[in-house]
C-alpha positions as CSV (number, residue, x, y, z in Angstrom):
1,Q,-254.8,-37.8,-41.4
2,V,-256.4,-40.2,-44.3
3,H,-254.3,-41.5,-46.7
4,L,-255.9,-41.1,-50.3
5,V,-254.6,-42.3,-53.5
6,E,-255.6,-40.7,-56.9
7,S,-255.6,-42.4,-60.1
8,G,-257.0,-41.7,-63.5
9,G,-255.6,-38.8,-64.8
10,G,-254.0,-38.4,-68.2
11,L,-254.3,-36.5,-71.6
12,V,-257.7,-36.5,-73.3
13,Q,-258.7,-34.8,-76.4
14,P,-261.6,-32.0,-76.0
15,G,-264.7,-33.6,-75.9
16,G,-263.5,-36.9,-74.4
17,S,-263.9,-38.6,-71.0
18,L,-262.0,-39.7,-68.2
19,R,-262.8,-41.2,-64.9
20,L,-260.7,-40.3,-61.9
21,S,-260.5,-42.7,-58.6
22,C,-259.6,-42.0,-55.1
23,A,-258.9,-44.8,-52.9
24,A,-258.6,-44.8,-49.0
25,P,-256.7,-48.0,-48.5
26,R,-255.9,-47.6,-44.8
27,T,-259.1,-46.6,-43.8
28,I,-261.7,-48.8,-42.3
29,F,-265.2,-49.2,-43.8
30,S,-267.0,-48.1,-40.9
31,V,-264.9,-44.9,-40.6
32,F,-264.9,-44.0,-44.3
33,T,-268.7,-44.1,-44.7
34,G,-268.7,-40.8,-42.2
35,Y,-266.6,-38.8,-44.5
36,D,-267.6,-36.2,-46.8
37,M,-265.5,-36.4,-49.8
38,G,-264.7,-34.1,-52.6
39,W,-262.8,-33.4,-55.8
40,Y,-261.1,-30.5,-56.1
41,R,-258.8,-29.1,-59.1
42,Q,-256.0,-26.5,-59.5
43,A,-255.1,-24.9,-62.7
44,P,-251.4,-23.3,-63.1
45,G,-251.4,-19.8,-61.5
46,K,-255.1,-20.3,-60.0
47,Q,-256.6,-21.0,-56.6
48,R,-257.7,-24.4,-55.7
49,E,-261.7,-25.0,-56.5
50,L,-264.2,-27.3,-55.6
51,V,-265.2,-29.5,-58.5
52,A,-267.8,-31.8,-57.0
53,Q,-268.7,-33.0,-53.3
54,I,-270.5,-36.1,-51.9
55,T,-271.5,-36.2,-48.2
56,S,-271.8,-39.0,-45.8
57,D,-275.4,-38.8,-46.3
58,N,-275.0,-38.8,-50.2
59,I,-275.7,-35.1,-50.9
60,I,-274.1,-34.2,-54.0
61,R,-272.8,-30.7,-54.9
62,I,-271.4,-29.9,-58.3
63,A,-269.6,-27.0,-59.4
64,D,-271.6,-24.7,-62.0
65,S,-268.5,-25.0,-64.3
66,V,-268.9,-28.8,-64.5
67,K,-272.5,-29.4,-64.1
68,G,-274.2,-31.7,-66.6
69,R,-270.8,-32.8,-67.6
70,F,-269.3,-34.2,-64.4
71,T,-270.7,-36.6,-61.7
72,I,-269.0,-37.7,-58.4
73,S,-270.2,-41.1,-56.9
74,K,-268.7,-43.2,-53.7
75,N,-268.6,-46.9,-53.1
76,N,-268.2,-47.2,-49.4
77,S,-267.5,-51.0,-49.5
78,R,-264.7,-50.6,-51.5
79,K,-263.8,-47.1,-49.8
80,M,-263.5,-45.3,-53.3
81,V,-264.8,-42.1,-54.8
82,Y,-264.9,-41.6,-58.2
83,L,-265.3,-38.5,-60.5
84,Q,-266.7,-39.2,-64.1
85,M,-265.8,-36.5,-66.4
86,S,-267.3,-36.1,-70.0
87,S,-267.1,-33.4,-72.8
88,L,-263.9,-32.3,-71.3
89,K,-262.7,-28.9,-72.4
90,P,-259.3,-27.3,-72.6
91,E,-260.3,-25.4,-69.4
92,D,-260.8,-28.4,-67.3
93,T,-256.8,-29.1,-67.4
94,A,-255.6,-29.1,-63.9
95,V,-254.3,-31.1,-61.1
96,Y,-257.3,-32.9,-59.6
97,F,-257.1,-33.7,-55.7
98,C,-259.1,-36.0,-53.8
99,K,-260.3,-34.8,-50.1
100,A,-261.6,-36.3,-47.1
101,Q,-263.4,-34.0,-44.5
102,T,-262.8,-36.0,-41.3
103,P,-263.9,-35.1,-37.6
104,Y,-260.2,-33.8,-37.2
105,G,-259.7,-31.8,-40.6
106,P,-259.3,-32.4,-44.1
107,S,-257.1,-34.6,-45.8
108,W,-255.7,-34.6,-49.2
109,G,-254.4,-36.8,-51.7
110,Q,-251.4,-36.1,-54.0
111,G,-253.4,-35.1,-57.0
112,T,-253.7,-36.4,-60.4
113,Q,-252.9,-34.3,-63.7
114,V,-255.7,-34.2,-66.1
115,T,-254.8,-32.4,-69.4
116,V,-257.2,-31.5,-72.3
117,P,-255.2,-29.7,-75.2
118,S,-256.6,-26.6,-77.4
């Protein structure tokens, strides 16, 4: 299991921006670089869905629903992953989770709430 800590969520007006951060404070640098990292979200009554993913080789995948508005980045030296969100919409309201895909399986953070009122 990888200890992941998300931060940066909150209440933002439509059209606004937020940057979510995910830290892996207990993972050593050399191990963190080998992880594929992702951001997922889960809205009330809906299944958890992939938002963005960045592999250990820096291959990026962005969900169609957020393409052009969200970007994902990774800072291996800081053991951090970021989700930059802009032009936020009410339908982006959800709990956002960070995920690390390790050789032993996935690890999840506790989630951070993002709310965009209609």
